[in-house]
C-alpha positions as CSV (number, residue, x, y, z in Angstrom):
1,M,98.0,86.5,103.8
2,P,101.3,85.7,102.0
3,D,104.7,86.2,103.6
4,P,105.1,89.9,104.4
5,D,108.9,89.5,103.9
6,A,108.7,88.1,100.4
7,S,111.5,88.8,98.0
8,N,111.1,91.5,95.3
9,A,110.7,88.8,92.7
10,D,107.5,87.7,94.5
11,A,106.2,91.2,95.1
12,S,104.5,91.5,91.7
13,E,102.5,88.3,92.3
14,L,101.6,89.5,95.8
15,I,100.3,92.8,94.4
16,D,98.4,90.9,91.8
17,G,96.9,88.9,94.6
18,R,95.9,92.0,96.6
19,I,94.2,93.5,93.5
20,A,92.2,90.3,93.0
21,E,91.5,90.0,96.7
22,L,89.9,93.5,96.8
23,G,87.6,92.5,93.9
24,D,85.8,95.9,93.7
25,W,86.5,99.5,92.7
26,R,89.6,99.6,95.1
27,G,91.2,96.7,93.1
28,E,90.4,98.4,89.8
29,T,91.8,101.7,91.1
30,L,95.0,100.1,92.5
31,S,95.5,98.2,89.2
32,R,95.0,101.4,87.2
33,M,97.5,103.4,89.3
34,R,100.0,100.5,89.1
35,A,99.7,100.6,85.3
36,L,100.3,104.4,85.3
37,I,103.3,104.0,87.6
38,K,104.8,101.4,85.2
39,E,104.1,103.7,82.2
40,A,105.9,106.5,83.9
41,D,108.8,104.3,84.8
42,P,109.3,101.0,83.1
43,D,112.2,100.3,85.4
44,V,110.2,100.7,88.6
45,V,110.8,98.0,91.3
46,E,107.7,96.6,92.9
47,D,108.0,95.6,96.5
48,W,105.8,94.2,99.3
49,K,106.4,95.7,102.8
50,W,105.0,96.2,106.2
51,R,102.8,93.2,106.2
52,G,101.1,93.7,102.9
53,V,101.6,97.2,101.4
54,P,102.5,97.4,97.7
55,V,105.5,99.7,97.2
56,W,107.0,101.2,94.1
57,A,110.6,102.3,94.1
58,H,113.4,103.7,92.0
59,D,116.5,104.8,93.8
60,G,114.3,104.9,96.9
61,I,110.6,104.6,97.6
62,I,108.4,106.5,95.1
63,C,105.0,105.6,96.7
64,T,103.0,103.0,98.4
65,G,99.5,101.8,97.5
66,E,97.2,101.2,100.5
67,S,93.6,100.2,100.3
68,Y,91.0,101.1,102.9
69,K,87.2,100.8,103.0
70,Q,86.6,104.3,101.5
71,V,89.9,105.2,99.7
72,V,92.9,103.9,97.9
73,K,95.8,105.9,99.3
74,L,98.9,106.5,97.3
75,T,101.5,107.9,99.7
76,F,104.6,109.5,98.3
77,A,107.6,109.0,100.6
78,K,109.1,112.4,99.8
79,G,106.0,114.1,98.5
80,A,106.5,117.3,100.5
81,F,109.6,118.0,98.4
82,L,107.8,117.6,95.0
83,A,106.2,120.2,92.9
84,D,102.5,119.4,92.5
85,P,101.2,122.0,90.0
86,Q,98.0,120.0,89.3
87,A,97.3,119.7,93.1
88,L,97.0,115.9,93.0
89,F,98.0,115.6,96.7
90,N,94.9,115.8,98.8
91,A,96.0,114.1,102.0
92,G,98.8,114.4,104.5
93,L,99.3,118.0,103.4
94,T,100.7,119.1,106.8
95,G,103.3,116.4,107.1
96,N,107.0,117.3,106.9
97,V,107.9,114.6,104.4
98,R,105.1,112.5,103.0
99,R,102.1,113.6,100.9
100,A,99.3,111.4,99.7
101,I,96.6,111.1,97.1
102,D,93.3,109.6,98.4
103,L,91.2,108.2,95.6
104,R,87.5,107.4,96.2
105,A,85.3,105.3,94.0
106,Q,84.0,108.2,92.0
107,D,87.4,110.0,91.6
108,D,89.0,110.4,88.2
109,L,92.7,111.3,88.4
110,N,94.5,113.0,85.6
111,A,96.8,110.3,84.2
112,A,99.4,112.6,82.6
113,S,99.7,114.7,85.8
114,F,100.1,111.5,87.9
115,R,102.8,110.1,85.6
116,A,104.6,113.5,85.8
117,L,104.5,113.3,89.6
118,I,105.9,109.8,89.5
119,R,108.8,111.0,87.3
120,A,109.4,114.0,89.6
121,A,109.6,111.6,92.6
122,I,112.2,109.5,90.7
123,V,114.3,112.6,89.9
124,F,114.2,113.6,93.5
125,N,115.2,110.1,94.7
126,Q,118.1,110.1,92.2
127,A,119.3,113.5,93.3
128,H,119.3,112.5,97.0
129,A,120.3,108.9,96.9
130,P,123.6,107.9,98.3
131,K,125.9,106.7,95.5
132,H,125.8,103.1,96.7
133,R,122.0,103.0,96.2
134,R,121.8,104.6,92.8
135,S,120.6,102.2,90.2
136,R,122.0,104.1,87.2
């Protein structure tokens, strides 16, 4: 596995590698979700943390993209504080801060609702980021 402490410049390549390494529905799902994140926020920063977890950030972590045998898990760092009118969150619902979306092979996530959730996470991050961390 590549260096877990790689720079942000290398993160996109490491995420590309993870998607290719998965080579099944999980890689396809992670790739699709990554594309939706970038559509929602063209300025998103990709990172690679915690020994191999793709991370998307804008003024703080938006979400992570973990892959397991049965699910691709998108964990929103501050999900408990976000409105979720389409009830996309289906995991971690009792946590104080995080919320997650678990996607299985047969799941079809509403793309527009997901992009709206990404944008809501960015708005939350920007409203709560210390001035020295704000990118805009």
